[in-house]
Structures are given as C-alpha cells and as structure tokens.
N, CA, C and O atoms as a MOPAC input file, in Angstrom:
PM7 MOZYME 1SCF
protein

 N     14.77500 1    -8.26700 1    -7.73500 1
 C     13.67500 1    -7.79500 1    -8.43100 1
 C     12.31200 1    -8.80300 1    -8.01700 1
 O     12.29500 1   -10.03100 1    -8.09900 1
 N     11.43700 1    -8.11000 1    -7.65500 1
 C     10.21800 1    -8.64800 1    -7.09600 1
 C      9.10000 1    -8.77000 1    -8.21200 1
 O      8.88300 1    -7.80000 1    -8.93800 1
 N      8.41800 1    -9.89900 1    -8.35200 1
 C      7.36900 1    -9.92400 1    -9.42600 1
 C      6.28300 1   -10.59300 1    -8.64400 1
 O      6.40100 1   -11.46800 1    -7.78500 1
 N      4.95800 1    -9.88600 1    -9.20800 1
 C      3.71800 1   -10.47300 1    -9.00200 1
 C      3.56500 1   -11.74300 1    -9.95100 1
 O      3.90300 1   -11.75000 1   -11.13500 1
 N      3.07700 1   -12.68100 1    -9.34800 1
 C      2.82000 1   -14.04400 1   -10.37200 1
 C      2.07900 1   -13.61800 1   -11.56800 1
 O      2.44600 1   -14.16100 1   -12.61000 1
 N      1.18500 1   -12.82700 1   -11.64900 1
 C      0.22900 1   -12.33100 1   -12.52500 1
 C      0.76700 1   -11.21400 1   -13.44800 1
 O      0.06900 1   -10.82800 1   -14.38500 1
 N      1.95300 1   -10.69700 1   -13.21800 1
 C      2.61400 1    -9.61000 1   -13.93200 1
 C      3.81800 1    -9.83900 1   -14.37300 1
 O      4.74700 1    -9.20600 1   -13.87100 1
 N      4.03000 1   -10.65700 1   -15.26000 1
 C      5.24800 1   -11.14900 1   -15.88100 1
 C      5.97400 1    -9.78200 1   -16.53100 1
 O      5.22000 1    -8.87700 1   -16.88700 1
 N      7.25000 1    -9.63400 1   -16.67400 1
 C      7.87400 1    -8.58200 1   -17.21600 1
 C      7.88800 1    -8.48100 1   -18.82600 1
 O      7.89200 1    -9.55900 1   -19.42000 1
 N      7.89400 1    -7.53800 1   -19.43700 1
 C      7.81800 1    -7.67000 1   -21.07600 1
 C      9.13800 1    -8.38500 1   -21.46500 1
 O     10.11800 1    -8.39200 1   -20.72000 1
 N      9.10600 1    -8.90300 1   -22.51500 1
 C     10.39300 1    -9.49900 1   -23.00300 1
 C     11.48200 1    -8.43400 1   -23.18500 1
 O     11.26200 1    -7.30700 1   -23.62900 1
 N     12.69700 1    -8.90900 1   -22.79300 1
 C     13.79300 1    -7.89000 1   -22.78900 1
 C     14.03400 1    -7.32700 1   -24.45400 1
 O     14.78200 1    -6.35200 1   -24.52400 1
 N     13.62300 1    -7.70800 1   -25.43400 1
 C     13.83400 1    -7.30400 1   -26.91100 1
 C     12.64600 1    -6.17900 1   -27.13900 1
 O     12.72500 1    -5.49100 1   -28.15600 1
 N     11.61800 1    -5.98300 1   -26.28700 1
 C     10.51400 1    -5.14500 1   -26.33900 1
 C     10.99500 1    -3.76700 1   -25.68500 1
 O     11.40900 1    -3.63900 1   -24.53300 1
 N     10.85100 1    -2.71800 1   -26.69200 1
 C     11.10400 1    -1.41400 1   -26.39300 1
 C     10.04700 1    -0.55000 1   -25.55900 1
 O      8.87400 1    -0.80100 1   -25.83600 1
 N     10.19900 1     0.11700 1   -24.89200 1
 C      9.21100 1     1.02100 1   -24.28300 1
 C      8.84100 1     2.05500 1   -25.18500 1
 O      9.81800 1     2.45200 1   -25.82100 1
 N      7.75900 1     2.64100 1   -25.47100 1
 C      7.54700 1     3.70000 1   -26.42600 1
 C      7.60900 1     4.90800 1   -25.58400 1
 O      7.70800 1     5.96700 1   -26.20300 1
 N      7.57200 1     4.96100 1   -24.37400 1
 C      7.60900 1     5.98200 1   -23.23700 1
 C      8.19300 1     5.78900 1   -22.12200 1
 O      7.79100 1     4.81700 1   -21.48100 1
 N      9.19400 1     6.53800 1   -21.59000 1
 C      9.61400 1     6.25700 1   -20.13700 1
 C      9.56200 1     7.60900 1   -19.49000 1
 O     10.02700 1     8.59200 1   -20.06800 1
 N      9.06400 1     7.67700 1   -18.42500 1
 C      8.83500 1     8.78300 1   -17.66100 1
 C      9.05100 1     8.71600 1   -16.05400 1
 O      8.92100 1     7.58900 1   -15.57700 1
 N      9.33700 1     9.67700 1   -15.23100 1
 C      9.46200 1     9.52500 1   -13.79300 1
 C      8.40100 1    10.79700 1   -13.24100 1
 O      8.44300 1    11.98300 1   -13.57100 1
 N      7.54200 1    10.19100 1   -12.38700 1
 C      6.48100 1    11.25800 1   -11.90400 1
 C      7.10800 1    12.07200 1   -10.99100 1
 O      8.01500 1    11.56600 1   -10.33000 1
 N      6.79600 1    13.31500 1   -10.79800 1
 C      7.50800 1    14.27000 1    -9.82500 1
 C      6.43600 1    14.61400 1    -8.77700 1
 O      5.28000 1    14.19900 1    -8.86000 1
 N      6.90200 1    15.41300 1    -7.76700 1
 C      5.91500 1    15.66900 1    -6.72700 1
 C      4.75200 1    16.58500 1    -7.03300 1
 O      3.85200 1    16.68300 1    -6.19800 1
 N      4.69700 1    17.32000 1    -8.26100 1
 C      3.51100 1    18.16500 1    -8.81800 1
 C      2.67000 1    16.94300 1    -9.40100 1
 O      1.57100 1    17.34300 1    -9.78500 1
 N      2.83500 1    15.70800 1    -9.56700 1
 C      2.12200 1    14.87300 1   -10.20100 1
 C      1.24200 1    13.85300 1    -9.24300 1
 O      0.51000 1    12.93300 1    -9.60600 1
 N      1.52200 1    14.27100 1    -8.00100 1
 C      1.10700 1    13.25700 1    -7.01000 1
 C      0.31600 1    14.29700 1    -5.84700 1
 O      0.39100 1    15.52500 1    -5.86200 1
 N     -0.44400 1    13.47500 1    -4.85900 1
 C     -1.07500 1    14.10700 1    -3.74400 1
 C      0.02200 1    14.26300 1    -2.79300 1
 O      1.18400 1    14.02200 1    -3.12200 1
 N     -0.37400 1    14.73800 1    -1.38900 1
 C      0.63800 1    15.05200 1    -0.37800 1
 C      1.29000 1    13.83300 1     0.11500 1
 O      2.26900 1    13.96700 1     0.84900 1
 N      0.87500 1    12.66900 1    -0.19300 1
 C      1.43800 1    11.42300 1     0.42500 1
 C      2.35500 1    10.90300 1    -0.66300 1
 O      3.11900 1    10.00100 1    -0.31800 1
 N      2.40900 1    11.32600 1    -1.94200 1
 C      3.28300 1    10.83700 1    -2.94900 1
 C      2.79300 1     9.71000 1    -3.71500 1
 O      3.49300 1     8.94000 1    -4.37300 1
 N      1.44900 1     9.67100 1    -3.57100 1
 C      0.71800 1     8.85300 1    -4.41300 1
 C      0.32700 1     9.50100 1    -5.91300 1
 O     -0.50700 1    10.40700 1    -5.91400 1
 N      0.82000 1     9.12700 1    -7.00600 1
 C      0.53800 1     9.61000 1    -8.31700 1
 C     -0.80500 1     9.65200 1    -8.72900 1
 O     -1.41200 1     8.59200 1    -8.57600 1
 N     -1.45900 1    10.62900 1    -9.23000 1
 C     -2.78500 1    10.82300 1    -9.40400 1
 C     -2.87300 1     9.76900 1   -10.76900 1
 O     -2.01400 1     9.52500 1   -11.61600 1
 N     -4.17900 1     9.29000 1   -10.62800 1
 C     -4.51400 1     8.23900 1   -11.68500 1
 C     -4.77400 1     9.06100 1   -13.21200 1
 O     -4.59000 1     8.51500 1   -14.30000 1
 N     -5.16900 1    10.27200 1   -13.05600 1
 C     -5.48900 1    11.08700 1   -14.18000 1
 C     -4.03500 1    11.37700 1   -14.76000 1
 O     -3.90600 1    11.33100 1   -15.98400 1
 N     -3.09500 1    11.62800 1   -14.08200 1
 C     -1.69000 1    11.78900 1   -14.71500 1
 C     -1.32700 1    10.50600 1   -15.53800 1
 O     -1.03300 1    10.57100 1   -16.73100 1
 N     -1.36300 1     9.40200 1   -14.86600 1
 C     -1.01400 1     8.17500 1   -15.33500 1
 C     -1.86600 1     7.89900 1   -16.72300 1
 O     -1.38000 1     7.45500 1   -17.76300 1
 N     -3.21700 1     8.25300 1   -16.51000 1
 C     -4.05800 1     7.93100 1   -17.79900 1
 C     -3.55300 1     8.95200 1   -18.95400 1
 O     -3.56000 1     8.54400 1   -20.11600 1
 N     -3.14000 1    10.19000 1   -18.68300 1
 C     -2.70000 1    10.92100 1   -19.82500 1
 C     -1.30200 1    10.49200 1   -20.49000 1
 O     -0.98600 1    10.75900 1   -21.65000 1
 N     -0.44800 1     9.72300 1   -19.48800 1
 C      0.69600 1     9.35100 1   -20.02400 1
 C      0.40900 1     8.02800 1   -20.87800 1
 O      1.12800 1     7.78900 1   -21.84900 1
 N     -0.52000 1     7.26100 1   -20.56600 1
 C     -1.03700 1     6.29600 1   -21.30600 1
 C     -1.62500 1     6.46200 1   -22.45100 1
 O     -1.57000 1     5.62000 1   -23.34600 1
 N     -2.30600 1     7.67000 1   -22.54600 1
 C     -2.87500 1     8.19900 1   -23.67000 1
 C     -1.64600 1     8.62900 1   -24.85200 1
 O     -1.70200 1     8.28700 1   -26.03400 1
 N     -0.72600 1     9.31700 1   -24.33800 1
 C      0.41300 1     9.66600 1   -25.09900 1
 C      1.27700 1     8.31200 1   -25.71900 1
 O      1.82100 1     8.25500 1   -26.82200 1
 N      1.23800 1     7.34600 1   -24.76800 1
 C      1.98300 1     6.15000 1   -25.25700 1
 C      1.24100 1     5.55600 1   -26.35500 1
 O      1.82700 1     5.32600 1   -27.41300 1
 N      0.10200 1     5.30400 1   -26.21900 1
 C     -0.82500 1     4.59500 1   -27.14000 1
 C     -0.95900 1     5.52900 1   -28.59200 1
 O     -1.27900 1     5.02500 1   -29.66900 1
 N     -0.65700 1     6.94800 1   -28.39900 1
 C     -1.00700 1     7.43700 1   -29.51800 1
 C      0.43800 1     7.29800 1   -30.60700 1
 O      0.40100 1     7.48700 1   -31.82200 1
 N      1.60400 1     6.94200 1   -29.84400 1
 C      2.76600 1     6.81500 1   -30.80400 1
 C      2.63300 1     5.70100 1   -31.76400 1
 O      2.93200 1     6.02200 1   -32.91500 1
 N      2.24200 1     4.40800 1   -31.58600 1
 C      2.15000 1     3.47600 1   -32.50100 1
 C      0.84900 1     3.66100 1   -33.35300 1
 O      0.81200 1     3.17100 1   -34.48200 1
 N     -0.19400 1     4.33600 1   -32.86300 1
 C     -1.31700 1     4.74100 1   -33.50300 1
 C     -0.89300 1     5.72300 1   -34.83600 1
 O     -1.22600 1     5.47700 1   -35.99600 1
 N     -0.21300 1     6.70100 1   -34.46700 1
 C      0.06800 1     7.70200 1   -35.35200 1
 C      1.14800 1     7.28800 1   -36.29800 1
 O      1.32100 1     7.86400 1   -37.37200 1
 N      1.83300 1     6.33900 1   -35.90900 1
 C      2.93400 1     5.55900 1   -36.88500 1
 C      1.99700 1     4.84000 1   -37.87800 1
 O      2.16600 1     5.00600 1   -39.08600 1
 N      1.10500 1     4.11900 1   -37.45000 1
 C      0.20400 1     3.18400 1   -38.38900 1
 C     -0.60300 1     4.11200 1   -39.22300 1
 O     -0.72700 1     3.86400 1   -40.42300 1
 N     -1.11200 1     5.06600 1   -38.74200 1
 C     -1.97700 1     5.96500 1   -39.30500 1
 C     -1.27400 1     6.74400 1   -40.41600 1
 O     -1.85100 1     7.01700 1   -41.46900 1
 N      0.11800 1     7.12900 1   -40.12500 1
 C      1.00200 1     7.78800 1   -41.22000 1
 C      0.55400 1     9.43100 1   -40.80000 1
 O      0.83100 1    10.28200 1   -41.64600 1
 N     -0.04100 1     9.83000 1   -39.68000 1
 C     -0.13800 1    11.01700 1   -39.36600 1
 C     -0.93100 1    11.20600 1   -38.19500 1
 O     -0.82300 1    10.40300 1   -37.26800 1
 N     -1.78400 1    12.25600 1   -38.12300 1
 C     -2.60800 1    12.64000 1   -37.17600 1
 C     -3.62000 1    11.45200 1   -36.56800 1
 O     -4.20300 1    10.68200 1   -37.33100 1
 N     -3.73800 1    11.39800 1   -35.41000 1
 C     -4.77000 1    10.54200 1   -34.83700 1
 C     -5.61600 1    11.24700 1   -33.60000 1
 O     -5.10900 1    12.17200 1   -32.96700 1
 N     -6.78100 1    10.80800 1   -33.33400 1
 C     -7.38900 1    11.19300 1   -32.19400 1
 C     -7.85200 1    10.21700 1   -31.27900 1
 O     -8.37600 1     9.27100 1   -31.86600 1
 N     -7.83900 1    10.10600 1   -29.91500 1
 C     -8.53900 1     9.28200 1   -29.02400 1
 C     -9.95800 1     9.41200 1   -29.12700 1
 O    -10.55600 1    10.48500 1   -29.03600 1
 N    -10.56700 1     8.11900 1   -29.34800 1
 C    -11.94800 1     8.19800 1   -29.54000 1
 C    -12.56400 1     7.25700 1   -28.39800 1
 O    -13.70200 1     7.54700 1   -28.02700 1
 N    -12.02700 1     6.32900 1   -27.89700 1
 C    -12.52300 1     5.53100 1   -26.61800 1
 C    -11.26000 1     4.99200 1   -25.79400 1
 O    -10.16400 1     4.69200 1   -26.26700 1
 N    -11.62600 1     4.94000 1   -24.57500 1
 C    -10.93200 1     4.26000 1   -23.69400 1
 C    -11.55400 1     2.93800 1   -23.37000 1
 O    -12.41900 1     2.89100 1   -22.49400 1
 N    -11.20300 1     1.92800 1   -23.97000 1
 C    -11.98200 1     0.66700 1   -23.76300 1
 C    -11.95100 1     0.05200 1   -22.44400 1
 O    -12.96800 1    -0.36700 1   -21.89200 1
 N    -10.81800 1     0.00000 1   -21.95300 1
 C    -10.47600 1    -0.68600 1   -20.70900 1
 C     -9.27900 1     0.04100 1   -19.99500 1
 O     -8.27500 1     0.37400 1   -20.62500 1
 N     -9.43400 1     0.27200 1   -18.63600 1
 C     -8.23700 1     0.85300 1   -17.84900 1
 C     -8.30300 1     0.26900 1   -16.46100 1
 O     -9.24300 1     0.42600 1   -15.68200 1
 N     -7.16400 1    -0.44700 1   -16.23000 1
 C     -7.06200 1    -1.13400 1   -14.83300 1
 C     -5.79600 1    -0.61500 1   -14.08400 1
 O     -4.66600 1    -0.75500 1   -14.55100 1
 N     -6.02900 1    -0.06900 1   -13.01500 1
 C     -4.91300 1     0.28900 1   -12.08200 1
 C     -4.62400 1    -1.05300 1   -11.25100 1
 O     -5.48700 1    -1.47300 1   -10.48000 1
 N     -3.50300 1    -1.66600 1   -11.40100 1
 C     -2.97700 1    -2.85000 1   -10.54400 1
 C     -2.28000 1    -2.48000 1    -9.46900 1
 O     -2.31300 1    -3.30700 1    -8.55800 1
 N     -1.70000 1    -1.57600 1    -9.28500 1
 C     -0.64700 1    -1.31200 1    -8.11700 1
 C     -0.46400 1     0.35400 1    -8.19300 1
 O     -0.50200 1     1.06900 1    -9.19400 1
 N     -0.26400 1     0.70300 1    -6.87900 1
 C     -0.09600 1     2.29900 1    -6.90800 1
 C      1.21100 1     2.61200 1    -7.69200 1
 O      2.03300 1     1.76700 1    -8.04700 1
 N      1.28300 1     3.97800 1    -7.91100 1
 C      2.44700 1     4.60500 1    -8.57500 1
 C      3.06900 1     5.74300 1    -7.62500 1
 O      2.39200 1     6.72900 1    -7.33500 1
 N      4.10100 1     5.61000 1    -7.25200 1
 C      4.84000 1     6.76900 1    -6.37100 1
 C      5.76700 1     7.78700 1    -7.04300 1
 O      6.32900 1     7.60600 1    -8.12300 1
 N      5.86500 1     8.93600 1    -6.23600 1
 C      6.89700 1     9.95500 1    -6.92500 1
 C      8.26400 1     8.96300 1    -6.90300 1
 O      8.57900 1     8.20000 1    -5.99000 1
 N      8.89100 1     9.16000 1    -8.00400 1
 C     10.40200 1     8.57200 1    -8.08800 1
 C     10.25200 1     7.35700 1    -8.96100 1
 O     11.18600 1     7.05700 1    -9.70400 1
 N      9.11400 1     6.60600 1    -8.93400 1
 C      9.16000 1     5.27300 1    -9.88500 1
 C      9.52900 1     5.67300 1   -11.22100 1
 O      9.13900 1     6.73000 1   -11.71500 1
 N     10.34400 1     4.76600 1   -11.86900 1
 C     10.38700 1     4.89100 1   -13.33900 1
 C      9.46200 1     4.09600 1   -14.18200 1
 O      9.57200 1     2.88000 1   -14.33800 1
 N      8.60700 1     4.78600 1   -14.68000 1
 C      7.52200 1     4.24100 1   -15.44000 1
 C      7.84200 1     3.84800 1   -16.93200 1
 O      8.16500 1     4.78600 1   -17.66000 1
 N      7.79400 1     2.52700 1   -17.51400 1
 C      7.81100 1     2.31300 1   -18.82500 1
 C      6.52600 1     1.85400 1   -19.44300 1
 O      5.79700 1     1.00100 1   -18.93600 1
 N      6.28400 1     2.51000 1   -20.63500 1
 C      5.00000 1     2.15200 1   -21.23900 1
 C      5.31500 1     1.34200 1   -22.63400 1
 O      6.15600 1     1.65200 1   -23.47900 1
 N      4.60300 1     0.45300 1   -22.64700 1
 C      4.84200 1    -0.51700 1   -23.75200 1
 C      3.32100 1    -0.62900 1   -24.47500 1
 O      2.30500 1    -0.96200 1   -23.86400 1
 N      3.37500 1    -0.31700 1   -25.75400 1
 C      2.22600 1    -0.13200 1   -26.57000 1
 C      2.07700 1    -0.95200 1   -27.71700 1
 O      3.06400 1    -0.97700 1   -28.45100 1
 N      1.16200 1    -1.58700 1   -28.03800 1
 C      0.97500 1    -2.61600 1   -29.21600 1
 C     -0.41400 1    -2.32600 1   -29.83900 1
 O     -1.37600 1    -2.04200 1   -29.12500 1
 N     -0.49700 1    -2.40900 1   -31.26300 1
 C     -1.45800 1    -2.56700 1   -32.02500 1
 C     -2.17800 1    -3.96400 1   -31.95500 1
 O     -1.65200 1    -4.98600 1   -32.39300 1
 N     -3.49800 1    -3.92800 1   -31.33500 1
 C     -4.09000 1    -5.05100 1   -31.18900 1
 C     -5.30700 1    -5.45400 1   -32.21500 1
 O     -5.90300 1    -6.53000 1   -32.15900 1
 N     -5.58400 1    -4.37700 1   -33.19000 1
 C     -6.64700 1    -4.39800 1   -34.20500 1
 C     -6.62000 1    -3.02200 1   -34.94700 1
 O     -6.29100 1    -1.93900 1   -34.46400 1
 N     -6.99800 1    -3.26700 1   -36.10800 1
 C     -7.13600 1    -2.08800 1   -36.93200 1
 C     -8.59400 1    -2.21800 1   -37.68900 1
 O     -9.11700 1    -3.30500 1   -37.93600 1
 N     -9.08600 1    -1.11800 1   -37.97100 1
 C    -10.40500 1    -1.02800 1   -38.86100 1
 C    -10.25700 1    -0.19000 1   -39.81200 1
 O     -9.07600 1     0.10900 1   -39.98900 1
 N    -11.04100 1     0.34600 1   -40.54700 1
 C    -11.04900 1     1.13700 1   -41.85700 1
 C    -10.27700 1     2.55500 1   -41.43000 1
 O     -9.35200 1     2.98700 1   -42.11900 1
 N    -10.68700 1     3.15600 1   -40.37200 1
 C    -10.14300 1     4.28900 1   -40.01300 1
 C     -9.66000 1     4.23100 1   -38.31200 1
 O     -9.16900 1     5.19400 1   -37.72400 1
 N     -9.86800 1     3.16700 1   -37.82400 1
 C     -9.48500 1     3.20500 1   -36.14400 1
 C     -8.31900 1     2.10000 1   -35.93200 1
 O     -8.16800 1     1.10500 1   -36.64000 1
 N     -7.70100 1     2.38800 1   -35.06500 1
 C     -6.63700 1     1.55900 1   -34.72700 1
 C     -6.72000 1     1.25500 1   -32.76700 1
 O     -6.83100 1     2.15200 1   -31.93100 1
 N     -6.65300 1     0.18800 1   -32.56400 1
 C     -6.90800 1    -0.30600 1   -31.14500 1
 C     -5.68900 1    -0.83900 1   -30.48000 1
 O     -5.23200 1    -1.96800 1   -30.66200 1
 N     -5.15300 1     0.16800 1   -29.61100 1
 C     -4.01100 1    -0.19300 1   -28.90000 1
 C     -3.92900 1    -0.63800 1   -27.51600 1
 O     -4.64000 1    -0.06100 1   -26.69300 1
 N     -3.10500 1    -1.65400 1   -27.11700 1
 C     -2.94400 1    -2.12800 1   -25.78000 1
 C     -1.71100 1    -1.44800 1   -25.14800 1
 O     -0.65500 1    -1.31400 1   -25.76600 1
 N     -1.89200 1    -1.05300 1   -23.95800 1
 C     -0.77300 1    -0.27600 1   -23.41300 1
 C     -0.55800 1    -1.01700 1   -21.94600 1
 O     -1.51900 1    -1.26700 1   -21.21800 1
 N      0.61400 1    -1.29200 1   -21.64500 1
 C      0.99000 1    -1.91000 1   -20.11200 1
 C      1.99500 1    -0.81100 1   -19.61500 1
 O      2.77300 1    -0.21100 1   -20.35800 1
 N      1.88400 1    -0.63900 1   -18.34400 1
 C      2.88400 1     0.19800 1   -17.67500 1
 C      3.48700 1    -0.56300 1   -16.61300 1
 O      2.80500 1    -1.32200 1   -15.92500 1
 N      4.82900 1    -0.39500 1   -16.42300 1
 C      5.66700 1    -1.17500 1   -15.51300 1
 C      6.33200 1    -0.03500 1   -14.76100 1
 O      6.83400 1     0.92200 1   -15.35000 1
 N      6.32100 1    -0.16400 1   -13.48700 1
 C      7.09100 1     0.89000 1   -12.59300 1
 C      8.41600 1    -0.04000 1   -11.91300 1
 O      8.36400 1    -1.14300 1   -11.36800 1
 N      9.48400 1     0.76300 1   -12.14300 1
 C     10.79800 1     0.40800 1   -11.52100 1
 C     10.89400 1     1.15200 1   -10.34800 1
 O     11.06600 1     2.36800 1   -10.42500 1
 N     10.79100 1     0.49800 1    -9.10100 1
 C     10.89500 1     1.25400 1    -7.81400 1
 C     12.28500 1     0.96000 1    -7.37000 1
 O     12.72900 1    -0.18700 1    -7.32500 1
 N     12.98100 1     2.05500 1    -7.03400 1
 C     14.37900 1     2.05100 1    -6.67000 1
 C     14.39900 1     2.36500 1    -5.16200 1
 O     14.68400 1     3.51800 1    -4.83700 1
 N     14.13500 1     1.49200 1    -4.24900 1
 C     13.99300 1     1.72000 1    -2.77800 1
 C     15.45400 1     0.98400 1    -2.24800 1
 O     16.48800 1     1.37600 1    -2.78800 1
 N     15.52200 1     0.12500 1    -1.39700 1
 C     16.66000 1    -0.56500 1    -1.03500 1
 C     17.14700 1    -1.51600 1    -2.07000 1
 O     18.32400 1    -1.66100 1    -2.40000 1
 N     15.96300 1    -2.24100 1    -2.61600 1
 C     16.25200 1    -3.05700 1    -3.69200 1
 C     15.44700 1    -2.77000 1    -4.86700 1
 O     14.33200 1    -2.28400 1    -4.67800 1
 N     15.82700 1    -2.99000 1    -6.00200 1
 C     14.93500 1    -2.71100 1    -7.19100 1
 C     13.82500 1    -3.59800 1    -7.43900 1
 O     14.05800 1    -4.80500 1    -7.50500 1
 N     12.52600 1    -3.12100 1    -7.60100 1
 C     11.45800 1    -3.99800 1    -7.61900 1
 C     10.71300 1    -3.51200 1    -8.91600 1
 O     10.45100 1    -2.31000 1    -8.97000 1
 N     10.35300 1    -4.29900 1    -9.94200 1
 C      9.56900 1    -3.98300 1   -10.97900 1
 C      8.14500 1    -4.84600 1   -10.93800 1
 O      8.01400 1    -6.04200 1   -10.67700 1
 N      7.01600 1    -3.77600 1   -11.31100 1
 C      5.74500 1    -4.24000 1   -10.80300 1
 C      4.99300 1    -3.61600 1   -12.32400 1
 O      5.33700 1    -2.59200 1   -12.91500 1
 N      4.06100 1    -4.42200 1   -12.66000 1
 C      2.95600 1    -3.95000 1   -13.62800 1
 C      2.07400 1    -3.16400 1   -12.95100 1
 O      1.44100 1    -3.67800 1   -12.02900 1
 N      1.89100 1    -1.89600 1   -13.25700 1
 C      1.00000 1    -1.13000 1   -12.57100 1
 C     -0.39900 1    -0.61700 1   -13.21800 1
 O     -1.38000 1    -0.35400 1   -12.52300 1
 N     -0.37300 1    -0.51100 1   -14.57300 1
 C     -1.52200 1    -0.42000 1   -15.23800 1
 C     -1.49900 1    -1.05300 1   -16.50200 1
 O     -0.47200 1    -1.23400 1   -17.15700 1
 N     -2.69800 1    -1.40400 1   -16.85700 1
 C     -2.92700 1    -1.92500 1   -18.52800 1
 C     -4.19100 1    -1.17100 1   -18.96200 1
 O     -5.02500 1    -0.71900 1   -18.17600 1
 N     -4.23400 1    -1.09900 1   -20.10300 1
 C     -5.22700 1    -0.19200 1   -20.59500 1
 C     -5.36200 1    -0.64000 1   -22.29500 1
 O     -4.46300 1    -1.10200 1   -22.99700 1
 N     -6.68300 1    -0.36100 1   -22.65800 1
 C     -6.90600 1    -0.62300 1   -24.18100 1
 C     -7.54700 1     0.59500 1   -24.65700 1
 O     -8.63200 1     0.87000 1   -24.14400 1
 N     -7.01800 1     1.46500 1   -25.65000 1
 C     -7.69400 1     2.76000 1   -26.20500 1
 C     -7.88600 1     2.37600 1   -27.89600 1
 O     -7.26300 1     1.54100 1   -28.55200 1
 N     -8.67300 1     3.04400 1   -28.20800 1
 C     -8.91400 1     3.30300 1   -29.64400 1
 C     -8.71300 1     4.60000 1   -30.23400 1
 O     -9.17400 1     5.57200 1   -29.63700 1
 N     -8.11600 1     4.75500 1   -31.27600 1
 C     -7.67200 1     6.06300 1   -31.88900 1
 C     -8.10800 1     5.92900 1   -33.33400 1
 O     -8.02300 1     4.87200 1   -33.95800 1
 N     -8.64200 1     7.21600 1   -33.89700 1
 C     -8.97500 1     7.08700 1   -35.18800 1
 C     -8.08700 1     8.06400 1   -36.07400 1
 O     -7.69800 1     9.16700 1   -35.68800 1
 N     -7.83500 1     7.53000 1   -37.25500 1
 C     -7.01400 1     8.55200 1   -38.06400 1
 C     -7.81500 1     9.74700 1   -38.60700 1
 O     -8.94900 1     9.62200 1   -39.06800 1
 N     -7.11400 1    10.98500 1   -38.51800 1
 C     -7.85300 1    12.23200 1   -39.05100 1
 C     -7.14200 1    13.02200 1   -39.87000 1
 O     -5.92000 1    13.04100 1   -39.72500 1
 N     -7.67500 1    13.71200 1   -40.74300 1
 C     -7.21400 1    14.51000 1   -41.74400 1
 C     -6.81900 1    15.95000 1   -41.19200 1
 O     -6.86300 1    16.13000 1   -39.97500 1
 N     -6.47000 1    16.88800 1   -41.96800 1
 C     -6.14500 1    18.14200 1   -41.62200 1
 C     -7.45800 1    19.07300 1   -41.10500 1
 O     -7.32900 1    20.05000 1   -40.36700 1
 N     -8.56500 1    18.65000 1   -41.56100 1
 C     -9.66700 1    19.21100 1   -40.89400 1
 C    -10.24900 1    18.45500 1   -39.67600 1
 O    -11.35300 1    18.77700 1   -39.23500 1
 N     -9.66400 1    17.65000 1   -39.23200 1
 C     -9.86000 1    16.73900 1   -38.00500 1
 C    -11.07300 1    15.66300 1   -38.17900 1
 O    -11.70700 1    15.14700 1   -37.25900 1
 N    -11.24300 1    15.45200 1   -39.55700 1
 C    -12.34000 1    14.48900 1   -39.80900 1
 C    -11.50900 1    12.94700 1   -39.91700 1
 O    -10.29400 1    12.84800 1   -40.09000 1
 N    -12.45100 1    11.80800 1   -39.77500 1
 C    -11.92000 1    10.62700 1   -40.01700 1
 C    -11.39300 1    10.34800 1   -41.34700 1
 O    -11.99600 1    10.87800 1   -42.28000 1
 N    -10.28400 1     9.54600 1   -41.63800 1
 C     -9.92000 1     9.37500 1   -42.86800 1
 C     -9.46600 1     7.76000 1   -42.97300 1
 O     -8.97900 1     7.20600 1   -41.98700 1
 N     -9.62400 1     7.18500 1   -43.99600 1
 C     -9.15800 1     5.70100 1   -43.94200 1
 C     -7.53700 1     5.51400 1   -43.72900 1
 O     -6.70200 1     6.31700 1   -44.14500 1
 N     -7.26400 1     4.38000 1   -43.05200 1
 C     -5.87000 1     4.17600 1   -42.76000 1
 C     -5.10600 1     3.84100 1   -43.87300 1
 O     -5.64400 1     3.06300 1   -44.66000 1
 N     -3.89500 1     4.26600 1   -44.15700 1
 C     -3.29400 1     4.06500 1   -45.42700 1
 C     -2.84200 1     2.47600 1   -45.47400 1
 O     -2.69500 1     1.81700 1   -44.44400 1
 N     -2.66900 1     2.01600 1   -46.62700 1
 C     -2.36600 1     0.31800 1   -46.75900 1
 C     -1.08700 1     0.15700 1   -46.12800 1
 O     -0.29900 1     1.10100 1   -46.06100 1
 N     -0.83500 1    -0.95900 1   -45.67100 1
 C      0.52400 1    -1.34700 1   -44.97200 1
 C      1.55600 1    -1.49300 1   -46.11800 1
 O      2.72200 1    -1.79500 1   -45.86400 1

C-alpha cells in the first residue's frame, strides 16, 4: 500500500458513505475520469449525512472548496467519506474525502479529492426550513 505523506488513510472504523467504480463512459479516451463525474459523486456522498441530519430533503447551495489531489482512472475503487463540520439554522456543511484503491500489480490507496459543500434543508415546496433538534 503506497501513501502520500500528506494523505493519511481514514481510520479503519470509519465507514464510507459511498463506494463506486468509474467505468469507461465516465472517462476520456485515455481512461482519465472526468472531474465533473467525480464532483457529482461527491455531491451525492455529501447529501447522505446532510439528509440524515435534516431529517429529509436537502439541496446543495454551495461548493465551498474542491481540490483534486491525484487523477482518478477507470477501474479505481473510490470510497467517499463524509462528515458534518458545521450546522446553522437551516444549513449543514459537509466535508468529503475521496480515496482511490488502485488495483494494478500492487494495491495502492491514495486520497484523490477533498471538498466542502453546504446543503440547506428544504420542505415539500423546496423552501428552506429549520433543522430539527438533535
């Protein structure tokens, strides 16, 4: 297992909220996965803890930060880890980290992306609503 000194692996007891393997349709002709595809998966992963905390529907209102640290290739197994970092009256800010498990001659795990997104809880009419108490 190869590690970048700045990209430590998540603790073993931490569970990925999403795991997915990009396919050829998600990449360019060289097998490099599109950044937009990764961004959409990050948004899905971030919405999972946000919707749980909101007790229902949420909408993405901001991508506060998004960093691509290493390329992602067709066949990498991506694990998305998402944590709530802040809540407001109606909003939830989520940190998402993405690790790629590359299965070449040896298994290599690298942190490929990190992002911070903000979601807002919404009602049936898609208007913002207060978060329920914990």
